[in-house]
C-alpha positions as CSV (number, residue, x, y, z in Angstrom):
1,M,-7.1,-3.4,19.6
2,F,-3.5,-4.6,19.5
3,G,-3.7,-5.3,23.2
4,Q,-4.3,-1.6,24.1
5,N,-8.0,-2.2,25.1
6,K,-7.7,-5.6,26.8
7,G,-10.7,-6.5,28.7
8,K,-13.0,-4.1,26.9
9,S,-15.8,-6.0,25.1
10,P,-17.1,-5.4,22.5
11,Q,-14.5,-3.3,20.8
12,S,-16.1,-0.9,18.3
13,I,-14.3,-0.5,14.9
14,G,-15.1,2.2,12.4
15,F,-14.3,1.8,8.7
16,L,-14.1,5.1,6.8
17,L,-14.7,4.2,3.2
18,L,-13.1,6.7,0.7
19,P,-14.1,6.8,-3.0
20,Q,-12.6,4.0,-5.0
21,F,-11.6,2.1,-1.9
22,S,-10.3,-1.6,-2.1
23,L,-13.1,-3.9,-1.4
24,I,-10.8,-6.8,-0.7
25,A,-8.8,-4.8,1.9
26,F,-12.0,-3.7,3.6
27,T,-13.7,-7.1,3.7
28,A,-10.4,-8.7,4.8
29,S,-10.4,-6.3,7.7
30,I,-14.0,-7.3,8.8
31,E,-14.0,-11.1,8.4
32,P,-11.6,-12.1,11.1
33,L,-13.5,-9.9,13.5
34,R,-16.8,-11.6,12.6
35,S,-15.1,-15.0,12.8
36,A,-13.8,-14.2,16.3
37,N,-17.1,-13.4,17.5
38,R,-18.6,-16.5,16.0
39,L,-15.8,-19.0,17.3
40,S,-15.7,-17.4,20.8
41,R,-19.4,-17.3,21.0
42,Q,-19.0,-13.8,22.4
43,H,-19.5,-10.3,21.2
44,L,-15.9,-9.3,21.0
45,Y,-16.0,-6.8,18.2
46,N,-18.6,-4.7,16.4
47,W,-18.0,-2.5,13.3
48,T,-19.5,0.5,11.7
49,T,-19.2,1.6,8.0
50,I,-18.6,5.3,7.6
51,S,-18.3,7.7,4.7
52,F,-17.2,11.4,4.9
53,D,-20.7,12.8,4.1
54,G,-22.9,9.8,4.8
55,L,-23.5,9.1,1.1
56,P,-23.0,5.7,-0.6
57,V,-19.3,5.1,-1.7
58,E,-18.3,3.2,-4.8
59,A,-15.3,0.8,-4.5
60,S,-12.6,0.4,-7.2
61,N,-14.5,-2.7,-8.5
62,L,-17.7,-0.6,-8.9
63,V,-19.5,-2.3,-5.9
64,T,-21.3,0.4,-3.9
65,I,-21.6,0.4,-0.1
66,T,-24.3,2.4,1.8
67,P,-22.5,3.4,5.0
68,D,-24.0,3.5,8.5
69,C,-23.3,7.1,9.0
70,A,-21.2,10.1,8.2
71,L,-17.9,10.6,9.9
72,K,-19.2,13.6,12.0
73,H,-21.8,11.2,13.4
74,A,-19.5,8.3,14.0
75,K,-19.6,8.0,17.9
76,N,-18.2,5.5,20.4
77,C,-15.5,4.0,18.0
78,D,-12.4,2.7,19.7
79,V,-10.6,3.1,16.4
80,I,-11.3,4.2,12.9
81,F,-9.6,2.8,9.8
82,A,-9.4,4.8,6.6
83,C,-9.9,2.5,3.6
84,A,-8.9,3.7,0.3
85,G,-7.7,2.3,-3.1
86,V,-6.9,3.8,-6.5
87,Q,-5.9,7.4,-7.0
88,P,-5.8,8.0,-3.2
89,L,-4.7,11.7,-3.4
90,K,-7.6,12.6,-5.7
91,N,-10.1,10.7,-3.6
92,V,-9.4,12.3,-0.2
93,P,-12.5,14.6,0.2
94,N,-12.0,18.2,1.0
95,G,-12.3,18.8,4.8
96,L,-11.4,15.3,5.9
97,A,-8.0,16.2,7.1
98,G,-9.6,18.6,9.7
99,E,-12.0,16.0,10.9
100,L,-9.3,13.4,11.2
101,R,-7.1,15.8,13.2
102,A,-10.1,16.6,15.5
103,L,-10.5,12.9,16.2
104,A,-6.8,12.4,16.9
105,R,-6.9,15.2,19.4
106,T,-9.4,13.2,21.5
107,G,-6.8,10.4,21.6
108,L,-8.8,8.2,19.3
109,P,-6.4,5.6,17.5
110,L,-6.5,6.0,13.8
111,G,-5.5,3.5,11.1
112,S,-5.6,2.7,7.4
113,V,-5.8,-0.1,5.0
114,C,-4.4,-0.1,1.4
115,T,-3.8,3.5,0.5
116,G,-5.8,5.0,3.4
117,S,-2.4,6.1,4.7
118,V,-2.5,9.0,2.3
119,A,-5.5,10.4,4.1
120,L,-3.7,10.2,7.5
121,A,-0.5,11.7,5.9
122,K,-2.4,14.7,4.4
123,A,-3.7,15.4,7.9
124,G,-0.2,15.3,9.3
125,L,-1.2,12.3,11.6
126,L,1.6,9.9,10.5
127,D,4.4,12.5,11.3
128,G,6.8,10.8,13.8
129,H,5.4,7.4,13.2
130,R,6.4,4.3,11.2
131,C,3.8,3.7,8.5
132,T,3.2,1.6,5.5
133,I,1.1,1.5,2.3
134,H,0.5,-0.8,-0.6
135,W,3.8,-1.6,-2.4
136,E,2.6,-0.2,-5.7
137,N,2.2,3.3,-4.0
138,I,5.4,3.3,-1.8
139,E,7.5,5.3,-4.1
140,T,4.9,7.9,-4.9
141,F,4.0,8.1,-1.2
142,A,7.6,8.8,-0.3
143,E,8.0,11.4,-3.0
144,T,4.8,13.2,-1.8
145,F,5.6,12.9,2.0
146,P,9.4,12.8,2.1
147,D,9.6,13.3,5.9
148,L,7.7,10.2,6.7
149,E,9.2,7.0,8.0
150,I,7.8,4.7,5.4
151,T,8.4,0.8,5.5
152,A,7.6,-1.9,2.9
153,T,6.2,-4.3,5.6
154,L,2.7,-5.8,5.7
155,F,1.5,-3.6,8.5
156,E,2.8,-1.2,11.2
157,I,1.5,-0.8,14.7
158,D,3.1,2.4,16.1
159,R,1.5,3.7,19.3
160,K,-2.1,5.0,18.2
161,R,-1.4,4.7,14.3
162,Y,-2.1,1.4,12.6
163,T,-1.3,1.2,8.9
164,C,-1.7,-1.8,6.7
165,S,-0.5,-2.4,3.1
166,G,-3.9,-3.7,1.7
167,G,-4.8,-6.7,-0.4
168,T,-5.1,-9.7,2.0
169,A,-2.8,-8.3,4.6
170,P,-5.6,-7.0,6.7
171,L,-6.4,-10.6,7.5
172,D,-2.9,-10.8,9.0
173,M,-3.3,-7.6,10.9
174,M,-6.6,-8.3,12.4
175,I,-5.6,-11.8,13.5
176,Y,-2.4,-10.3,15.0
177,S,-4.8,-8.0,17.0
178,I,-7.0,-10.8,18.0
179,K,-4.0,-12.7,19.3
180,L,-3.0,-9.6,21.4
181,D,-6.6,-9.0,22.6
182,H,-7.9,-12.5,23.3
183,G,-5.1,-15.0,23.0
184,E,-3.2,-17.2,20.5
185,T,-5.7,-20.1,20.5
186,L,-8.6,-17.9,19.2
187,A,-6.3,-16.1,16.7
188,L,-5.1,-19.6,15.3
189,N,-8.8,-20.7,15.1
190,V,-9.7,-17.6,13.2
191,A,-6.7,-18.1,10.8
192,E,-8.0,-21.8,10.2
193,Q,-11.4,-20.4,9.4
194,M,-9.9,-18.1,6.9
195,L,-8.1,-21.2,5.3
196,L,-4.7,-19.6,6.1
197,N,-1.9,-22.1,6.4
198,F,0.1,-19.6,8.5
199,V,-0.3,-16.0,9.7
200,R,2.2,-13.6,8.5
201,E,4.1,-11.3,10.9
202,P,4.0,-7.5,10.8
203,D,7.5,-7.0,9.5
204,E,7.1,-9.5,6.6
205,R,7.6,-8.0,3.1
206,Q,4.6,-7.2,1.0
207,R,5.9,-8.2,-2.5
208,M,6.9,-11.7,-3.9
209,A,10.6,-12.2,-4.3
210,I,11.8,-11.3,-7.8
211,E,12.4,-14.9,-8.7
212,Y,8.6,-15.6,-8.2
213,R,7.5,-12.4,-10.0
214,T,9.6,-13.0,-12.9
215,G,10.1,-16.8,-13.0
216,I,13.9,-16.2,-13.2
217,K,16.2,-18.5,-11.3
218,H,19.6,-17.4,-12.3
219,P,21.2,-15.6,-9.3
220,K,23.3,-13.1,-11.1
221,L,20.4,-12.1,-13.3
222,L,18.3,-11.6,-10.3
223,A,20.9,-9.6,-8.7
224,A,21.1,-7.4,-11.8
225,I,17.3,-6.9,-11.8
226,S,17.3,-6.1,-8.2
227,L,19.9,-3.3,-8.7
228,M,17.9,-2.0,-11.6
229,E,14.8,-1.7,-9.3
230,A,16.8,0.0,-6.6
231,H,18.4,2.6,-8.9
232,I,15.6,4.3,-10.8
233,E,16.4,8.0,-10.3
234,T,20.1,7.6,-11.1
235,P,20.3,4.6,-13.4
236,L,23.4,2.5,-13.4
237,T,25.5,2.4,-16.6
238,L,25.9,-1.1,-18.1
239,V,29.5,-1.0,-17.0
240,E,28.5,-0.3,-13.4
241,L,25.8,-3.0,-13.5
242,S,27.9,-5.7,-14.9
243,G,30.8,-4.9,-12.5
244,K,28.3,-5.1,-9.5
245,V,27.2,-8.7,-10.4
246,D,30.8,-9.7,-11.3
247,L,30.1,-10.3,-15.1
248,S,31.6,-8.9,-18.3
249,I,29.2,-6.6,-20.3
250,R,29.0,-9.4,-23.0
251,Q,28.1,-12.1,-20.4
252,L,25.4,-9.9,-18.9
253,E,23.9,-9.2,-22.3
254,R,23.8,-12.8,-23.2
255,L,22.2,-13.6,-19.7
256,F,19.3,-11.1,-20.4
257,N,18.8,-12.2,-24.1
258,S,18.7,-16.0,-23.2
259,H,16.3,-15.5,-20.2
260,V,14.0,-12.5,-21.0
261,N,14.7,-12.0,-24.7
262,L,15.7,-8.3,-24.1
263,T,18.9,-6.4,-23.9
264,P,19.7,-5.2,-20.3
265,A,19.2,-1.6,-21.5
266,K,15.6,-2.3,-22.7
267,Y,14.7,-4.3,-19.6
268,Y,16.0,-1.4,-17.4
269,L,14.1,1.1,-19.5
270,D,10.8,-1.0,-19.1
271,I,11.2,-0.9,-15.3
272,R,11.9,2.9,-15.3
273,I,9.0,3.8,-17.6
274,K,6.6,1.5,-15.6
275,R,7.6,3.4,-12.5
276,A,7.0,6.6,-14.2
277,R,3.4,5.5,-15.2
278,Q,2.8,4.7,-11.4
279,Y,3.9,8.2,-10.6
280,L,1.6,9.8,-13.2
281,R,-1.4,7.7,-11.8
282,Q,-0.7,8.1,-8.2
283,S,1.3,11.3,-7.4
284,P,0.9,15.0,-7.7
285,L,4.4,15.4,-9.2
286,T,4.7,17.4,-12.4
287,I,5.6,15.5,-15.6
288,T,9.2,17.1,-15.5
289,E,9.6,16.0,-11.8
290,I,8.5,12.6,-12.7
291,G,11.0,12.5,-15.6
292,I,13.8,13.4,-13.3
293,A,12.6,10.8,-10.7
294,T,12.8,8.0,-13.2
295,G,16.2,9.0,-14.6
296,F,15.5,11.0,-17.7
297,S,17.7,13.9,-18.7
298,S,14.8,16.2,-19.7
299,A,10.9,16.4,-19.9
300,S,11.1,16.2,-23.7
301,H,13.2,13.0,-23.6
302,F,11.0,11.5,-21.1
303,T,7.9,12.4,-23.2
304,Q,9.5,10.9,-26.3
305,V,10.3,7.7,-24.6
306,Y,6.9,7.3,-22.8
307,K,5.0,7.8,-26.0
308,A,7.1,5.4,-27.8
309,H,6.6,2.9,-25.1
310,F,2.8,3.3,-24.4
311,G,1.6,4.9,-27.5
312,H,0.5,8.1,-25.8
313,P,2.3,11.0,-24.0
314,P,2.4,11.2,-20.2
315,S,-0.1,14.1,-20.3
316,K,-2.8,11.7,-21.6
317,E,-2.1,9.3,-18.8
318,R,-3.0,12.0,-16.4
319,Q,-6.2,12.8,-18.2
320,N,-7.2,9.2,-18.0
């Protein structure tokens, strides 16, 4: 794949399905390969579904896939992608890290889609490599694995490690690989079959720009929100924030009230408390550590604010 096995046909790709994997990311990985075979009228790719123990695996949308084999019986793959989804740390099976390290020692390229990067990181297989993960998990991934070089791009191809952010991004990643393996004409034909008006490049950003996510058009308000999102652990004061966007405090307050019907302080708190909820759901950090990471002065203050916002304490979020 990605031009590293040019001339080999068919290329055999394994998809390791972890509990609660993202079905859309998994199918978006396979469909371009199927289409490449059909359009070229050649057997360019084949694929194998794998689970750690060979048993059926349930996706996050409750669809169950019966795999072709267990990981220890997955032979002759040219690459294996770990496919994960919600609660990736919780859903990495015991013993998987050792098996992945053994595969890596053979020189087998390893990849991931959506939050499968967590499984590779737990095995130490992303050390020294650029990598990415779904945008919703980037902050918790960075907190859990602080030494990794994590990007917010659609996908990263770094030597024998291929990581993809999930959602529909695997379409782009696989079409990119088809282009490198079999030429631009076939890749464009596959993209057309997938009803894509254009194929995104690896380094394109995952998230919509703030103006599309919020519907806000005012440039200074957008700048203020961007600053809020960038300063979670050490929140900016209202004085600092207004100064950075070249407005008075009163002007900034009027801007927020007129466009989002909230004060800047309440809007900022909403961003921070929602980030805290992501940490609670996706990271192994303690409640105290999460409070600190989202700018609260103490665990008790964090708990009080969290309960007021969501109607239950942070500890219940973990139980759920």
